[in-house]
C-alpha positions in Angstrom: -18.7 70.1 112.7 -21.8 70.0 114.9 -21.2 73.6 116.0 -21.0 74.7 112.4 -24.1 72.7 111.6 -26.1 74.5 114.4 -28.8 71.8 114.8 -32.0 73.0 116.6 -35.0 71.4 118.3 -37.6 70.2 115.9 -35.5 70.1 112.8 -35.2 67.4 110.2 -31.5 66.4 109.7 -29.8 64.0 107.3 -26.7 62.3 108.7 -24.7 60.9 105.8 -22.0 58.4 106.8 -23.5 57.8 110.2 -21.0 55.1 111.1 -21.1 54.1 114.8 -24.2 56.2 115.4 -22.4 58.7 117.7 -23.3 61.8 115.8 -26.8 60.4 115.0 -27.5 60.1 118.8 -26.1 63.6 119.5 -28.3 65.0 116.7 -31.4 63.1 118.0 -30.9 64.5 121.5 -30.7 68.0 120.1 -33.7 67.8 117.7 -35.9 66.1 120.4 -39.3 64.4 120.1 -40.5 66.9 117.5 -37.4 66.5 115.3 -36.2 63.8 113.0 -32.8 62.4 112.0 -32.3 60.2 109.0 -29.0 58.4 109.3 -27.4 56.8 106.2 -24.5 54.3 106.2 -23.2 52.3 103.2 -21.2 49.7 105.1 -23.6 47.1 106.2 -21.7 45.9 109.3 -21.1 49.5 110.4 -24.8 50.4 109.8 -25.8 47.5 112.1 -23.3 48.6 114.8 -24.6 52.1 114.6 -28.3 50.9 114.8 -27.5 48.9 118.0 -25.8 52.0 119.6 -28.7 54.3 118.8 -31.3 51.8 119.9 -29.9 52.0 123.4 -31.3 55.5 123.8 -34.7 54.7 122.4 -34.4 57.3 119.6 -35.5 54.7 117.0 -38.5 53.5 119.1 -39.6 57.1 119.7 -39.5 57.8 116.0 -36.8 60.4 116.2 -34.2 58.4 114.3 -34.5 56.4 111.1 -31.5 54.3 110.3 -31.0 53.4 106.7 -28.5 51.3 104.8 -27.5 53.7 102.0 -27.5 52.6 98.4 -25.3 54.1 95.8 -27.2 57.4 95.4 -26.1 60.5 97.3 -28.2 61.5 100.2 -31.9 60.5 100.6 -34.0 62.7 98.4 -37.3 60.9 99.4 -37.0 62.5 102.8 -36.0 65.9 101.6 -35.9 68.8 102.1 -33.7 68.9 105.2 -33.0 71.7 107.7 -29.5 70.4 108.1 -27.2 67.9 106.4 -24.1 66.5 108.1 -21.7 64.5 105.9 -18.9 62.6 107.7 -16.9 61.4 104.7 -15.0 63.5 102.2 -15.7 64.2 98.6 -13.8 66.0 95.9 -16.6 68.6 95.6 -20.0 69.3 97.0 -22.5 67.0 95.4 -25.4 68.9 93.7 -27.7 66.1 94.8 -27.1 67.2 98.5 -27.5 70.9 97.7 -30.9 70.1 96.2 -31.9 68.2 99.4 -31.5 71.3 101.6 -34.3 73.6 102.5 -33.9 77.3 101.7 -32.2 78.6 104.8 -30.8 75.1 105.5 -27.2 74.3 106.4 -24.8 71.6 105.4 -21.4 70.7 106.8 -19.3 68.5 104.5 -15.6 67.5 104.2 -14.3 68.5 100.8 -10.8 67.2 100.1 -8.8 68.3 103.2 -11.3 71.0 104.3 -14.6 71.2 106.1 -17.0 73.3 104.1 -20.0 75.1 105.6 -22.8 75.6 103.1 -26.0 77.6 103.6 -28.8 77.7 101.0 -29.9 81.3 100.6 -32.4 80.8 97.8 -33.3 78.2 95.1 -30.0 78.6 93.3 -27.8 80.7 95.7 -25.5 79.2 98.3 -23.1 80.7 100.7 -19.9 78.7 101.4 -17.1 79.0 103.9 -14.0 76.6 103.9 -12.1 75.5 107.0 -8.9 73.8 105.9 -6.7 71.2 107.6 -8.8 68.0 108.2 -8.8 64.4 107.0 -11.7 62.0 106.5 -12.6 58.7 104.8 -13.9 59.1 101.3 -17.6 59.4 100.3 -18.3 56.4 98.0 -21.0 56.9 95.3 -22.2 54.9 92.3 -20.2 57.2 90.0 -16.8 56.6 91.6 -14.9 56.5 94.9 -14.9 60.3 95.4 -11.3 60.2 96.7 -9.6 59.7 93.4 -7.8 62.8 92.2 
């Protein structure tokens, strides 16, 4: 997923479903001191666990990472637009809220049903998508519903 995301030094990245902080720390190392990673996690205990893990590497102290306990909205529009968005929980479709939070030229990698989908924003309303089937993830939970119900 990180290879598809293609994170770069200095970018602003949204990490949705940051969990243990593993991908957040990897992204922080890649974006470096001039970049920023906003990590969102809905499960309070998991968010705290992730925060403790990321703190070990001083990414929060350096201002590279901002760990946030996510509410019921999708993404974090106040910090948008993002160069990259990584989602680590599956949804039944690609939420428009996340599409709108991407910069033009930005990339997103998101599990949709049993596939990983790569999305690139080409213009205000034009997106390129490529699907990679054969994966399993936990569901993305939103205020509307648990996005795993079919």
